[in-house]
C-alpha positions as YAML, in Angstrom:
chain: A
units: angstrom
residues:
- id: 1
  name: UNK
  ca: [98.16, 61.94, 61.10]
- id: 2
  name: UNK
  ca: [100.84, 64.57, 62.52]
- id: 3
  name: UNK
  ca: [103.49, 65.55, 60.40]
- id: 4
  name: UNK
  ca: [106.71, 64.58, 62.09]
- id: 5
  name: UNK
  ca: [108.59, 67.24, 64.62]
- id: 6
  name: UNK
  ca: [105.42, 69.21, 64.57]
- id: 7
  name: UNK
  ca: [103.18, 70.12, 67.76]
- id: 8
  name: UNK
  ca: [99.81, 69.51, 67.41]
- id: 9
  name: UNK
  ca: [98.90, 70.61, 70.93]
- id: 10
  name: UNK
  ca: [96.62, 73.73, 70.50]
- id: 11
  name: UNK
  ca: [97.63, 76.74, 72.55]
- id: 12
  name: UNK
  ca: [95.95, 77.74, 75.51]
- id: 13
  name: UNK
  ca: [93.82, 80.92, 74.85]
- id: 14
  name: UNK
  ca: [93.82, 83.39, 77.25]
- id: 15
  name: UNK
  ca: [90.89, 82.36, 79.02]
- id: 16
  name: UNK
  ca: [92.04, 79.13, 79.33]
- id: 17
  name: UNK
  ca: [94.89, 80.25, 80.80]
- id: 18
  name: UNK
  ca: [93.06, 82.30, 83.22]
- id: 19
  name: UNK
  ca: [91.13, 78.83, 84.21]
- id: 20
  name: UNK
  ca: [94.04, 77.98, 85.81]
- id: 21
  name: UNK
  ca: [94.21, 79.05, 89.24]
- id: 22
  name: UNK
  ca: [98.29, 79.57, 89.58]
- id: 23
  name: UNK
  ca: [98.40, 81.38, 86.22]
- id: 24
  name: UNK
  ca: [95.39, 83.45, 87.28]
- id: 25
  name: UNK
  ca: [96.83, 84.09, 90.77]
- id: 26
  name: UNK
  ca: [100.38, 85.47, 89.39]
- id: 27
  name: UNK
  ca: [98.16, 87.66, 87.05]
- id: 28
  name: UNK
  ca: [96.15, 89.46, 89.75]
- id: 29
  name: UNK
  ca: [98.53, 89.20, 92.01]
- id: 30
  name: UNK
  ca: [100.72, 91.36, 89.08]
- id: 31
  name: UNK
  ca: [97.68, 94.15, 88.90]
- id: 32
  name: UNK
  ca: [97.20, 94.54, 92.55]
- id: 33
  name: UNK
  ca: [100.96, 95.88, 92.71]
- id: 34
  name: UNK
  ca: [100.35, 97.92, 89.53]
- id: 35
  name: UNK
  ca: [97.70, 99.40, 90.62]
- id: 36
  name: UNK
  ca: [97.48, 98.66, 95.00]
- id: 37
  name: UNK
  ca: [94.41, 97.84, 95.29]
- id: 38
  name: UNK
  ca: [91.20, 95.48, 93.68]
- id: 39
  name: UNK
  ca: [88.23, 94.91, 93.78]
- id: 40
  name: UNK
  ca: [86.47, 91.20, 93.55]
- id: 41
  name: UNK
  ca: [83.48, 92.45, 91.26]
- id: 42
  name: UNK
  ca: [85.75, 93.87, 88.87]
- id: 43
  name: UNK
  ca: [88.39, 90.29, 88.87]
- id: 44
  name: UNK
  ca: [85.48, 88.56, 88.21]
- id: 45
  name: UNK
  ca: [84.67, 90.28, 85.09]
- id: 46
  name: UNK
  ca: [88.90, 91.13, 84.10]
- id: 47
  name: UNK
  ca: [89.24, 86.94, 84.57]
- id: 48
  name: UNK
  ca: [85.89, 85.51, 83.34]
- id: 49
  name: UNK
  ca: [85.38, 83.59, 86.62]
- id: 50
  name: UNK
  ca: [83.05, 83.86, 89.87]
- id: 51
  name: UNK
  ca: [83.52, 85.77, 92.51]
- id: 52
  name: UNK
  ca: [83.60, 83.08, 94.97]
- id: 53
  name: UNK
  ca: [86.27, 82.26, 92.70]
- id: 54
  name: UNK
  ca: [88.12, 85.17, 93.13]
- id: 55
  name: UNK
  ca: [87.58, 85.46, 97.11]
- id: 56
  name: UNK
  ca: [89.05, 82.38, 96.95]
- id: 57
  name: UNK
  ca: [92.32, 83.36, 94.98]
- id: 58
  name: UNK
  ca: [92.54, 86.20, 97.57]
- id: 59
  name: UNK
  ca: [92.22, 84.47, 100.37]
- id: 60
  name: UNK
  ca: [95.22, 82.12, 99.14]
- id: 61
  name: UNK
  ca: [97.11, 85.13, 98.04]
- id: 62
  name: UNK
  ca: [96.62, 86.56, 101.98]
- id: 63
  name: UNK
  ca: [97.62, 83.54, 103.02]
- id: 64
  name: UNK
  ca: [101.22, 84.19, 100.92]
- id: 65
  name: UNK
  ca: [101.30, 87.38, 102.47]
- id: 66
  name: UNK
  ca: [101.11, 88.96, 99.27]
- id: 67
  name: UNK
  ca: [98.03, 91.03, 99.65]
- id: 68
  name: UNK
  ca: [95.48, 92.44, 102.44]
- id: 69
  name: UNK
  ca: [91.72, 91.50, 102.06]
- id: 70
  name: UNK
  ca: [89.35, 94.31, 102.43]
- id: 71
  name: UNK
  ca: [85.94, 94.55, 102.39]
- id: 72
  name: UNK
  ca: [85.01, 93.71, 98.30]
- id: 73
  name: UNK
  ca: [88.61, 93.48, 97.65]
- id: 74
  name: UNK
  ca: [92.23, 93.44, 98.15]
- id: 75
  name: UNK
  ca: [95.40, 95.53, 98.74]
- id: 76
  name: UNK
  ca: [99.26, 95.48, 98.02]
- id: 77
  name: UNK
  ca: [101.03, 94.59, 100.84]
- id: 78
  name: UNK
  ca: [103.65, 96.73, 101.33]
- id: 79
  name: UNK
  ca: [106.25, 95.34, 103.59]
- id: 80
  name: UNK
  ca: [109.46, 98.35, 104.28]
- id: 81
  name: UNK
  ca: [112.74, 98.69, 106.64]
- id: 82
  name: UNK
  ca: [114.16, 101.45, 105.63]
- id: 83
  name: UNK
  ca: [113.67, 105.10, 107.61]
- id: 84
  name: UNK
  ca: [113.09, 108.14, 105.23]
- id: 85
  name: UNK
  ca: [115.01, 111.01, 107.10]
- id: 86
  name: UNK
  ca: [112.88, 113.92, 108.43]
- id: 87
  name: UNK
  ca: [113.59, 116.53, 106.10]
- id: 88
  name: UNK
  ca: [113.59, 114.82, 102.92]
- id: 89
  name: UNK
  ca: [109.94, 113.47, 103.29]
- id: 90
  name: UNK
  ca: [109.14, 116.94, 105.21]
- id: 91
  name: UNK
  ca: [108.05, 118.49, 101.68]
- id: 92
  name: UNK
  ca: [106.28, 115.21, 100.22]
- id: 93
  name: UNK
  ca: [102.64, 115.38, 99.38]
- id: 94
  name: UNK
  ca: [102.58, 118.77, 101.89]
- id: 95
  name: UNK
  ca: [99.24, 120.23, 100.72]
- id: 96
  name: UNK
  ca: [98.27, 117.01, 101.90]
- id: 97
  name: UNK
  ca: [99.80, 117.07, 105.47]
- id: 98
  name: UNK
  ca: [99.06, 120.80, 105.80]
- id: 99
  name: UNK
  ca: [95.08, 119.69, 104.91]
- id: 100
  name: UNK
  ca: [95.57, 117.14, 107.54]
- id: 101
  name: UNK
  ca: [96.65, 119.46, 110.03]
- id: 102
  name: UNK
  ca: [93.62, 122.13, 109.01]
- id: 103
  name: UNK
  ca: [91.07, 119.22, 109.84]
- id: 104
  name: UNK
  ca: [92.67, 118.69, 113.22]
- id: 105
  name: UNK
  ca: [91.97, 121.71, 114.71]
- id: 106
  name: UNK
  ca: [88.21, 121.49, 114.53]
- id: 107
  name: UNK
  ca: [88.76, 118.07, 116.57]
- id: 108
  name: UNK
  ca: [90.84, 119.74, 118.87]
- id: 109
  name: UNK
  ca: [88.84, 121.40, 122.42]
- id: 110
  name: UNK
  ca: [89.33, 124.17, 124.97]
- id: 111
  name: UNK
  ca: [91.51, 122.28, 127.51]
- id: 112
  name: UNK
  ca: [92.95, 119.36, 126.11]
- id: 113
  name: UNK
  ca: [95.67, 117.75, 126.40]
- id: 114
  name: UNK
  ca: [97.17, 116.40, 123.29]
- id: 115
  name: UNK
  ca: [99.67, 113.38, 122.73]
- id: 116
  name: UNK
  ca: [101.24, 114.05, 119.95]
- id: 117
  name: UNK
  ca: [104.09, 112.12, 118.51]
- id: 118
  name: UNK
  ca: [106.70, 112.27, 115.92]
- id: 119
  name: UNK
  ca: [106.66, 112.77, 112.00]
- id: 120
  name: UNK
  ca: [106.24, 115.79, 109.37]
- id: 121
  name: UNK
  ca: [102.11, 115.34, 109.41]
- id: 122
  name: UNK
  ca: [101.86, 115.79, 113.60]
- id: 123
  name: UNK
  ca: [104.34, 119.23, 112.97]
- id: 124
  name: UNK
  ca: [101.86, 120.88, 110.62]
- id: 125
  name: UNK
  ca: [99.02, 119.26, 112.55]
- id: 126
  name: UNK
  ca: [100.75, 121.20, 115.58]
- id: 127
  name: UNK
  ca: [101.60, 123.94, 113.33]
- id: 128
  name: UNK
  ca: [97.61, 124.23, 112.69]
- id: 129
  name: UNK
  ca: [96.40, 124.16, 115.81]
- id: 130
  name: UNK
  ca: [98.94, 126.76, 117.73]
- id: 131
  name: UNK
  ca: [96.32, 129.84, 118.03]
- id: 132
  name: UNK
  ca: [93.70, 127.25, 120.28]
- id: 133
  name: UNK
  ca: [92.95, 128.40, 123.21]
- id: 134
  name: UNK
  ca: [93.77, 126.58, 126.77]
- id: 135
  name: UNK
  ca: [95.68, 123.81, 125.19]
- id: 136
  name: UNK
  ca: [98.28, 121.58, 126.28]
- id: 137
  name: UNK
  ca: [100.66, 119.93, 123.73]
- id: 138
  name: UNK
  ca: [102.64, 116.77, 125.50]
- id: 139
  name: UNK
  ca: [105.12, 115.63, 122.29]
- id: 140
  name: UNK
  ca: [108.72, 114.29, 121.69]
- id: 141
  name: UNK
  ca: [108.34, 115.67, 118.18]
- id: 142
  name: UNK
  ca: [111.22, 118.14, 118.46]
- id: 143
  name: UNK
  ca: [110.90, 119.38, 114.50]
- id: 144
  name: UNK
  ca: [107.90, 120.88, 115.44]
- id: 145
  name: UNK
  ca: [108.91, 123.92, 117.57]
- id: 146
  name: UNK
  ca: [110.56, 125.44, 114.43]
- id: 147
  name: UNK
  ca: [107.41, 126.68, 113.07]
- id: 148
  name: UNK
  ca: [105.78, 127.52, 116.20]
- id: 149
  name: UNK
  ca: [105.03, 131.38, 116.24]
- id: 150
  name: UNK
  ca: [106.22, 132.96, 119.31]
- id: 151
  name: UNK
  ca: [103.71, 134.08, 119.88]
- id: 152
  name: UNK
  ca: [101.57, 130.76, 120.10]
- id: 153
  name: UNK
  ca: [98.53, 130.12, 122.57]
- id: 154
  name: UNK
  ca: [99.99, 126.44, 123.52]
- id: 155
  name: UNK
  ca: [101.15, 125.24, 126.08]
- id: 156
  name: UNK
  ca: [104.12, 123.03, 124.55]
- id: 157
  name: UNK
  ca: [105.32, 119.99, 127.09]
- id: 158
  name: UNK
  ca: [108.54, 118.11, 125.66]
- id: 159
  name: UNK
  ca: [108.97, 114.83, 126.97]
- id: 160
  name: UNK
  ca: [112.74, 114.54, 127.05]
- id: 161
  name: UNK
  ca: [115.16, 112.23, 126.14]
- id: 162
  name: UNK
  ca: [117.76, 110.55, 123.85]
- id: 163
  name: UNK
  ca: [117.74, 112.84, 120.40]
- id: 164
  name: UNK
  ca: [117.36, 110.80, 116.98]
- id: 165
  name: UNK
  ca: [118.74, 113.25, 114.35]
- id: 166
  name: UNK
  ca: [117.09, 111.32, 111.66]
- id: 167
  name: UNK
  ca: [113.44, 111.84, 112.28]
- id: 168
  name: UNK
  ca: [114.44, 114.81, 114.44]
- id: 169
  name: UNK
  ca: [112.47, 113.47, 118.02]
- id: 170
  name: UNK
  ca: [113.31, 112.81, 121.21]
- id: 171
  name: UNK
  ca: [112.94, 108.57, 122.36]
- id: 172
  name: UNK
  ca: [113.95, 106.18, 125.44]
- id: 173
  name: UNK
  ca: [113.43, 105.77, 128.92]
- id: 174
  name: UNK
  ca: [113.37, 109.74, 130.59]
- id: 175
  name: UNK
  ca: [110.83, 110.03, 127.45]
- id: 176
  name: UNK
  ca: [108.52, 107.25, 128.89]
- id: 177
  name: UNK
  ca: [108.89, 108.74, 132.03]
- id: 178
  name: UNK
  ca: [106.88, 111.51, 131.16]
- id: 179
  name: UNK
  ca: [105.08, 110.19, 129.45]
- id: 180
  name: UNK
  ca: [103.18, 107.91, 132.59]
- id: 181
  name: UNK
  ca: [102.18, 110.96, 133.93]
- id: 182
  name: UNK
  ca: [100.55, 112.21, 131.33]
- id: 183
  name: UNK
  ca: [96.52, 111.95, 131.20]
- id: 184
  name: UNK
  ca: [95.77, 113.14, 127.89]
- id: 185
  name: UNK
  ca: [92.77, 113.86, 126.49]
- id: 186
  name: UNK
  ca: [93.20, 112.96, 123.25]
- id: 187
  name: UNK
  ca: [96.09, 111.56, 121.14]
- id: 188
  name: UNK
  ca: [96.78, 112.34, 117.44]
- id: 189
  name: UNK
  ca: [99.41, 110.39, 116.04]
- id: 190
  name: UNK
  ca: [101.06, 109.97, 112.82]
- id: 191
  name: UNK
  ca: [102.51, 106.76, 111.65]
- id: 192
  name: UNK
  ca: [104.65, 105.07, 108.93]
- id: 193
  name: UNK
  ca: [102.52, 101.86, 108.27]
- id: 194
  name: UNK
  ca: [98.54, 101.53, 108.76]
- id: 195
  name: UNK
  ca: [97.26, 97.75, 107.81]
- id: 196
  name: UNK
  ca: [93.99, 96.17, 108.87]
- id: 197
  name: UNK
  ca: [95.35, 93.08, 109.57]
- id: 198
  name: UNK
  ca: [98.75, 94.34, 111.02]
- id: 199
  name: UNK
  ca: [97.59, 97.75, 112.65]
- id: 200
  name: UNK
  ca: [99.62, 100.65, 113.07]
- id: 201
  name: UNK
  ca: [103.62, 99.96, 112.56]
- id: 202
  name: UNK
  ca: [106.67, 102.11, 112.53]
- id: 203
  name: UNK
  ca: [110.16, 101.00, 110.91]
- id: 204
  name: UNK
  ca: [112.13, 102.22, 114.29]
- id: 205
  name: UNK
  ca: [111.30, 100.48, 117.57]
- id: 206
  name: UNK
  ca: [112.24, 103.21, 120.07]
- id: 207
  name: UNK
  ca: [109.24, 105.25, 118.03]
- id: 208
  name: UNK
  ca: [107.14, 102.24, 117.87]
- id: 209
  name: UNK
  ca: [107.28, 102.05, 121.87]
- id: 210
  name: UNK
  ca: [106.31, 106.15, 122.45]
- id: 211
  name: UNK
  ca: [103.79, 105.51, 119.61]
- id: 212
  name: UNK
  ca: [102.48, 102.35, 121.72]
- id: 213
  name: UNK
  ca: [103.02, 104.29, 125.53]
- id: 214
  name: UNK
  ca: [101.01, 107.43, 124.33]
- id: 215
  name: UNK
  ca: [97.92, 105.25, 123.25]
- id: 216
  name: UNK
  ca: [98.06, 104.18, 126.90]
- id: 217
  name: UNK
  ca: [98.37, 107.34, 128.27]
- id: 218
  name: UNK
  ca: [95.30, 108.69, 126.79]
- id: 219
  name: UNK
  ca: [91.89, 108.85, 128.30]
- id: 220
  name: UNK
  ca: [89.73, 109.56, 124.79]
- id: 221
  name: UNK
  ca: [89.80, 109.49, 120.96]
- id: 222
  name: UNK
  ca: [92.97, 108.04, 119.34]
- id: 223
  name: UNK
  ca: [93.53, 110.08, 116.25]
- id: 224
  name: UNK
  ca: [95.40, 109.08, 113.32]
- id: 225
  name: UNK
  ca: [96.96, 111.38, 110.89]
- id: 226
  name: UNK
  ca: [98.22, 109.96, 107.95]
- id: 227
  name: UNK
  ca: [97.60, 110.68, 103.89]
- id: 228
  name: UNK
  ca: [96.34, 107.67, 101.92]
- id: 229
  name: UNK
  ca: [100.27, 106.26, 100.35]
- id: 230
  name: UNK
  ca: [100.76, 104.75, 104.74]
- id: 231
  name: UNK
  ca: [97.72, 102.74, 104.06]
- id: 232
  name: UNK
  ca: [98.76, 98.77, 103.05]
- id: 233
  name: UNK
  ca: [102.04, 99.73, 104.55]
- id: 234
  name: UNK
  ca: [103.53, 97.29, 107.33]
- id: 235
  name: UNK
  ca: [106.58, 98.23, 109.28]
- id: 236
  name: UNK
  ca: [108.48, 95.67, 111.45]
- id: 237
  name: UNK
  ca: [107.45, 97.42, 114.71]
- id: 238
  name: UNK
  ca: [103.90, 96.98, 115.58]
- id: 239
  name: UNK
  ca: [102.21, 100.06, 117.84]
- id: 240
  name: UNK
  ca: [98.84, 98.59, 118.21]
- id: 241
  name: UNK
  ca: [95.65, 97.34, 116.10]
- id: 242
  name: UNK
  ca: [93.28, 99.06, 114.61]
- id: 243
  name: UNK
  ca: [90.74, 98.74, 117.41]
- id: 244
  name: UNK
  ca: [92.60, 101.44, 119.57]
- id: 245
  name: UNK
  ca: [91.77, 104.50, 117.33]
- id: 246
  name: UNK
  ca: [89.03, 106.14, 117.03]
- id: 247
  name: UNK
  ca: [89.33, 108.43, 113.78]
- id: 248
  name: UNK
  ca: [91.34, 108.74, 110.96]
- id: 249
  name: UNK
  ca: [92.63, 112.01, 108.92]
- id: 250
  name: UNK
  ca: [93.57, 111.17, 105.66]
- id: 251
  name: UNK
  ca: [92.95, 112.38, 101.77]
- id: 252
  name: UNK
  ca: [90.49, 111.28, 98.84]
- id: 253
  name: UNK
  ca: [93.06, 109.07, 97.53]
- id: 254
  name: UNK
  ca: [91.66, 106.20, 100.00]
- id: 255
  name: UNK
  ca: [90.02, 104.00, 97.52]
- id: 256
  name: UNK
  ca: [86.12, 103.11, 97.99]
- id: 257
  name: UNK
  ca: [86.20, 99.88, 99.28]
- id: 258
  name: UNK
  ca: [88.98, 100.85, 101.76]
- id: 259
  name: UNK
  ca: [86.69, 103.47, 103.45]
- id: 260
  name: UNK
  ca: [84.68, 100.71, 104.07]
- id: 261
  name: UNK
  ca: [86.69, 98.62, 105.10]
- id: 262
  name: UNK
  ca: [87.14, 101.74, 107.96]
- id: 263
  name: UNK
  ca: [83.47, 102.02, 108.21]
- id: 264
  name: UNK
  ca: [83.19, 98.57, 109.09]
- id: 265
  name: UNK
  ca: [85.48, 98.64, 111.96]
- id: 266
  name: UNK
  ca: [83.88, 101.79, 113.65]
- id: 267
  name: UNK
  ca: [86.68, 104.23, 112.44]
- id: 268
  name: UNK
  ca: [85.41, 107.68, 111.58]
- id: 269
  name: UNK
  ca: [86.96, 109.40, 108.51]
- id: 270
  name: UNK
  ca: [87.56, 112.82, 108.06]
- id: 271
  name: UNK
  ca: [89.28, 113.03, 104.14]
- id: 272
  name: UNK
  ca: [90.38, 116.07, 103.49]
- id: 273
  name: UNK
  ca: [90.63, 117.09, 99.47]
- id: 274
  name: UNK
  ca: [93.51, 118.52, 98.14]
- id: 275
  name: UNK
  ca: [93.14, 119.48, 94.26]
- id: 276
  name: UNK
  ca: [96.47, 118.95, 92.53]
...
């Protein structure tokens, strides 16, 4: 017989808690927020449920906008609206950005006309390729000129336009009028956000328009240069879906199942390995 005032309901074990879908999904959400990425098989082992159950959980969390599904797992969905100033982010991950710039050199051929947009990573690309022969760069990246050698081999054309001091670039109708008269052989673009579901994004609509126009004016491959921290991020303004790009140059901080996702989309990856 139960004693008065005493709750004899047995406490839920951790396993029984994990069998409750809402509890399990909350734990999965917390885990992906902390780790940035999770794998289906690892979650199944952790929670003691089938991979089918985990896939169902991840599908539901994706519908709620909490994660983004990848091949064999999920990424954190990181929506952001703030825009970091150029000189605040210039030295962030600088070794990776420089390595990405050096990797881009091999993808630039003699006779290329390149469209290159704003950003600190693309500035490193321009710096790295500045002694390539017979290469023309059309860009809105004003800040990139500060690192050009006086005897650079590049033929650099600036688009003109309205100057944005926060990101040291030019945008607007003047810039677009120049771009529509260019048939580039390649585009090398930096992005603030790269998502398998939402594509390439930017926190500024004017810069998104310029990057989109550069893609439209490119006859050959579109190459994205971005360190691994940009993957899974989503800004407010769309540039293009991922099926518009041919290659991504990034670093080895990208998780294995994310690499497979790029491969499944037919996107060629060029990885740089920067030792800390």
